[in-house]
N, C-alpha and C positions, 0 to 999 in steps of 0.2 A: 138686745141686751139679755132678755130672758133665755134665749137659746144659748148664748155664750155662757151664762151662769149654769145652765143645766149641763152643758158639756164639761165645764170646769168641775162641777160636783161629781159627774160621772167619772172623770179622770182621777179625781181624788179617791173616790170609793174603789176604783180599780187598783190604784196604787196601794191602798190599804189592804185589799184582798191579796194582791201578789206578795206584799211584804209579810202578811200573816202566813201564807203558804210557804214562803221561803223560810221563815223562822220555825215553822212547825214540821218541816219536811222529815226530819229524823224521827220524831215521835210518830209520824204517820207511817213511816217505812218499817220501823222496828217496834212492833206492837207487843213488847214484853208484858204490858199490862193486861193483855187479852189471853195470854198463855194459860193453859190448864194448870191446876195445882200440881207441882212436881211430886213424884213418888219419894218415899223414904229411900234414899239411895243405897243404904246398907242392908236393904231387905227385899230387893228385887230378885226373884229366883233366877239363878244362872248367871247373873251379872254381879260385878263388883264395882264399888265406887272407886274412881280414880281421880287424880288431881293433875290437870294439865297446866304446866308453867309456860306462860307466854313470853315472848322476847321483850315485852315491855313490863314484865314483872307481875302479871296477874296470875292468880291461882284459881283455875276453873274446875269446879266439881262436875264430873261427867260419869258415864256408865260404860263398862267394857265387858264383853263376853269373849273369851279366847276361842279361836277356831279349833276344830277337831282335826287332828292329823295335819295334813298339808292343805287343808281347805283355805280359800281366800278369806280375807277380812274385809267387811263392808264398813267404810267410814261414812256415816250418814249425817247430813246437814239439813235441819228442819226448816220450816217456813217461818214467816215473820211473826205470826200470832200463835205459834206452837211452842213446844218444849219437849222435855224428856218423856212425859206421859204420852204425848202424841207420837213421838219417835218410837217408843216401845210398841205402840199399836201398829204403826206403819211397817215395822220390821218383823212383827211376830210370825208372819208366814215363812220367813227365811230362817228363823232360829232353829227350827226342828230339822233343818237340813245340814247342820254342822258348820255353818258359816261362823267366822268370827264377826262380832258386831261391836263397833265403837260408836256410841251415841254422844256426840260432842254437844255440850251446852255452852252457848255463847256468853260473852261478857255482857253484864247487865240483865241477864235472864236468870230466873230461878234463884235469886239472891246471890248470884255470882257478882264479883266486883267489876267496876268499869262501866263505860257507856258504849253501846254498840255504834259502829260506823262501818263503812266499807273496808277501810284499811284495818280496823280493829278485828273484824270477822276473818279477814285473811290471816292476820296474826294468830287468831285462835285456831284456824285450820292448820297452819304450819306447826303450831304447838302440839296438836293432836298427832300429826305425822311424826314429829320428833319423838313424842312419847311412845308411839308404837315401835319406832326404830330402836329406841333404847330398851324396849321390852321384847326384842327379837322378831318383830314383824317388819320385814323390809317393804319398801314402797312397791316392789315388783309383785308382792302378794296382796296388794291393797286395791280394792275397787272403790272409787269415790262415788257417792250417790247424793244428789241434792234435790230437794223438793222446793219448788216455787222460789222464794228468796234464797234458800240454800243452794239453788243451782248455781248462783253466782260465785259462791265460795268453792264449790266443787270444780267449776270450770277454771277458776284462777289457779287452783292447786294442780289440776291436770295439765294446764299449760306450762307450769313451771317445775313439775316433778315427773319422773318416769313412774307411772302407775300401771296396774294391770287392766283397768277399764274405767269408764265413766258412764254413770247412769243419770239421766236428767228426767225429772218427773214434773210435769206442769211448769216447764221452764219458759223463760222469756228471752227475747233477743237482747234487750238491754232495759234497764230500769227507766231511762228517759222515754223509750218507746211506749212503755206501759203508762207512764204518767201523762205523756202527750195525748194519748187516747182518752184518758180520764178527764184531763183539763185542757181541751183544745184551745181555749181562750187565753192561756197563760204560756209565756215563753219558757217552758220547763227545761228545754234542752240547754238553755243558757244558765239556768238557776240551780240545777241539781248538783249537789256536792257528791252524792253517792251514785255511781253510774252502773256498776256491775255489767260491763260491756261483754256479754257472753258471745255474741256473734263475732265480735272483733277479735276474740281470743281463740276461737275454735281452730283456726289454721295452725296454731302452735301446739295443739293437742295431738300427740302421736298415738295414744291408746285408742282402742275400739270404743265407740260411743253408742249407747242405747238411749233413745228418746221416747218417752211415754207421755201421751197427752190425750185428754178427752175432747170429743168434738163439741161438747156442750159447756166448755169452760168459759164462763162469763167474766172471769177476772183476768186471765191471760189467754186470749183467743188461740185456737188451734193453729192459726196462721203463723204464730211464733215458732211452733214446733216444725212446721214445714220449712220455714226459712232456716232454722238451725240445721235441719237435716240436709238441706241443700248446701249449706256452708261446710258441713262435715264431710260431704262427698262419700267415697267408698268406705271410709272408716265408720260411717254412721248407719244406724238402722232405726227407722221410725216405726213405732207401734201405736196405732190409733185405736181409741176405745169409743165406739159410737154411743152417744147419749150420756156419757159420764162427764162430770164437771171438774171443778177445781179441787174437790176432795178425793181425787183419784188415788192419792197415795195410801188412803185407808181401805181401799177396796181390795179384797183378797184376789181379784183377778190378775193383779200385776205380778204377784210372787212367782207363779209358774212361768210367766214370760221372762222374768229376770233369770230364773233358774235355767231355762232352755238356752238363753243367750250365753250364759256363763259356760254351760256344757259345750256349746258349739265352739267356744274359745279354748276348750280344753281344761277349764277349771273344774276340779273334782268336787262333787257334792255327795252327801250321804243323807238318805231319807230315813227318818225315824217313825215308828208307828205312833 
């Protein structure tokens, strides 16, 4: 009888835990509450505040820096607990080379309206592409770049639009793969609403793909990058950074790698003193 009671109590506690994780999954995935304080958008040198209108009627305040001449524009998607301040830091090494830079801020982040979700972030990304097209930047001159969570948005757009290139930084194969490793005792693959299935979409990406990952990434192991590179095949190029972790996007070592890759693709750049 005592054993049966203990088992029953254990099952009840497990059910409560699983229910709590299910209910809290989006606040755990989209950590807008941990994002750094956003900059004053109208006073960032070289950038202008822009407003992206999404297909579901949201107005998202973001930042844009036009390209010099016919240089490509990098459309950047930040990670789950990041924001425009972090995105500015992550792309600072590319700014002086004349790239256009579009830093999209998601719904629900930095006082933007709406609540983040997988479908919502995809809509935000499509809104950014539409804004660029309306302002004279065709998708053929756009390189999509996604860090961590943002890699899912970048892959989705690259799979459904003709773009010049795709850069994945500290990317994952899918969100359930990440969650299953973190919570092996929970059936996360059945419960997760937001899946960001990067590896399942890569076969639809026609653009060249650059994958950057640190070997000491404890959040998304380097094995995810290896799997993504394998799925990308000849279109993909994997660059590994020994000893670096999940904060790779902020390390200045990656900017020259991206520049060389773009140069090899025939994308013109300009270096400033």
